[in-house]
N, C-alpha and C positions, 0 to 999 in steps of 0.2 A: 428333755421335753418341757416346754416352757409351761408358765402359769395357765394360759389359755387352753393348751391340749391338756392339761391335767384336769381343768374343770370340765372340759368337753368328754374326757373318758367317764367321769362321773355320771355326765347326763346320759351317754349312750349305756350304761350299766342300768340306771333306773328306767329308762325306755324299756329296757328289755325285761325287767321284773314286775313292771307297774302292775299286771293283772295279780300275779301272786302276792304283791305287796298290799293291794285294795282289797283281796280276799282276807289277809291275816290282820290288816291295821287299818282298814277304811272305817271301822267304827271304834274298834277295841281302844281302850286309853290305858296305856302303862303308866307308871310313876304319878298317879293319881294325887299324891300328895305335893308334887310339883305343881301341877293344876292348881289345887287349893290355895297353896301359899301364894302363886303368883294372883289369884283372883282375889284375895284378901287385899291387896295393894290396888286394886283397879277401882277408879271412879264409876259411879253408875252410868251405864250407857257408854263406856269408853269404846274408843276405836282403836282395834288390834290389827298390826300387822304382822303377818306369819311368814318368816324367812325360812323356805322350805316347805310349802304347804302339802307336798305329797299327795296322798289320796283322801285328805279331807278331814280326817277325824278331829282336828283341832277347831275346824270350822264349825262341825257336828256339835261340839261341847260347847263352845262359845256362843254361837248364834242362839241356841235354845236357852242361853241364860241372859238374853237381850243385849249383848254386845254387838257392836259394829265388828265387823271381819273383812279384812282384804288378804287373800293368800298371794305369794309370789313363788314361783319355782320354775326352774328352766326346763323341765322334763314335760312335754306336751303328753306324753303317754299317762304320766301320773294325773295330769290335769283330765285327761279323758276319762280315767277310771273314777276320779273324783266326782265328775260331773253323772257318771253311770250311778253311783252309790247315792250321792245327796242331791242330785238336780244342779242346774246351774247357779254359781254363786261368782262373789267378785274374786277373780283368780287371774292374776298376771302372769303370763308365761315368759319368763325372762331370767338370766342369771342375775343372783344376788348383787353382783359387783356393779350392776347397773342400776341399783334401786333409787338412786338419786334422779334417774331419770324420769321416774315415776311420782316422786312425793317429794315435796316442798320441804324447807326446814320448817321445824316447830308445828308439824302437822299431824302428828300420831300421839296418842296417849299411852300407847303401849306396844312393845315389839316382841314377838315371841320367835325365838331362834334354837330350837331344840332339836338336837340330833342332825344338825344340818351343817354348821361351822366347821366341824372337823374334816370336811372335805375342800376346804380352802387352803391353798398354798399359804405361806406365812403372811407375804405382802398383803395378799387379798384379805386375809382374816383381819389383819390390822386395820385395814381400809374400810370393810364393812363395818366393824366396831365403830370408827369413827363417823361413817355415814349414819350409823343408827343414832349415834349422840346428836348429830344434827337435825335428823328427822323428828326426833322425840320432842314434844313440847316440855317447858321447864317442870321438873318435878315428874316427868314421864318415868314408865317403868319398863325395863327390858329384863327377860329370862333368858338365859343361854346356857349351852353346855359344850364341853369339849372333853376330850379324852388324854389323861396324861401319860406322857412318854417323851422320847426324843427324837426328833426328825420326822421324816415321812416314809412311807412305804405304800406297796399296793397289796392290800391284804385280799383275803379270800371273800368271795360274795356267796354266801350259804345257798341262796336260791338258784344259782346256776350251776351247782355241782362242780364238776370237773371243770366245766368251761369257765367257772368263777375263780379258779385258782390264780391268785395274784392279779386279781382284775380290778380292785377298788381302789380308789386313791384316798390315802388318809393322811391326814398331817396332826401330830401330837404336840402337845402344849407342857410346859413347865408352870405349875400353878402359880409361883411367885411371879413369874414373867408375865402370865395374863393378869395377875392382881395388879402389877405395876402399870399396863398398858391403860386398864379401866381406870385407875385412879389418874392416870395423867390426862384421860379424856374428861374427867369431870364425873365419875360415876361414884356412887356411895353403897357399899355393901347392904343388903337387907337379910339375904337369906343364901346359905351355902350347904349343899349335901354332897357327899362323895357316895358314890354307887359302884359295887364291885358288878361287874357284867359276866353272869355265869350262865345265862340262859344258852341252850345248845345252838339255836337259829342265830343268835346275835353277832353282829360283826364283832371279830377279835374277841370272841368269848372266853378266852383263855385267861381270865382273871383281869382283863382290862379295866381301869377305874375310870368311869364317867363322872365328872364335876358338873354339878348344876348351880348356877348363880343367880340371884334375882337381885338387881341394881337399880337405884333411882337416879335420874339425872338432876344434878346440882344446878 
């Protein structure tokens, strides 16, 4: 299975679970400390690009606080659910590897990429981080997350029950390797947190560790 096929399998999965996802996460914000830490670094009225917009909870949070927001997600069903919950808003339906088709260099104040990058094969993961650096303005801010581990797998999708066994593509990272990638691109660390995923409904809830990083473009 090549990289495009892996990404498309993720898209099909999220199309199938969009309604359930919207019911559970359309408004609910987990990891509020990450949102607050990110927000502390934002200039007033910043424009935020959300890579992996899902059913719109990030839009709901930031738009109410006076920030510009543009979502991007490749699942048309996720966008449909987002519009049902929040009304229509700026939301591009496309794969994030194509983000530079939609945004010029030095055009965004901030990028939000939480719980999305771990579905990218490694070459795509590196490419999207490089694209994010290009799109950010000088001193722009990115918050991102990834899960620690080795290699890739098809994990269980909890929303699909037995049909979700080994259904969801995941790519894991070594913390030091991600740090080296980010430094080579010209990002500076502002904030870092590790979280053990223990919620029963979480992807890979068997003590997987999610890393959150907030970085500034130098």
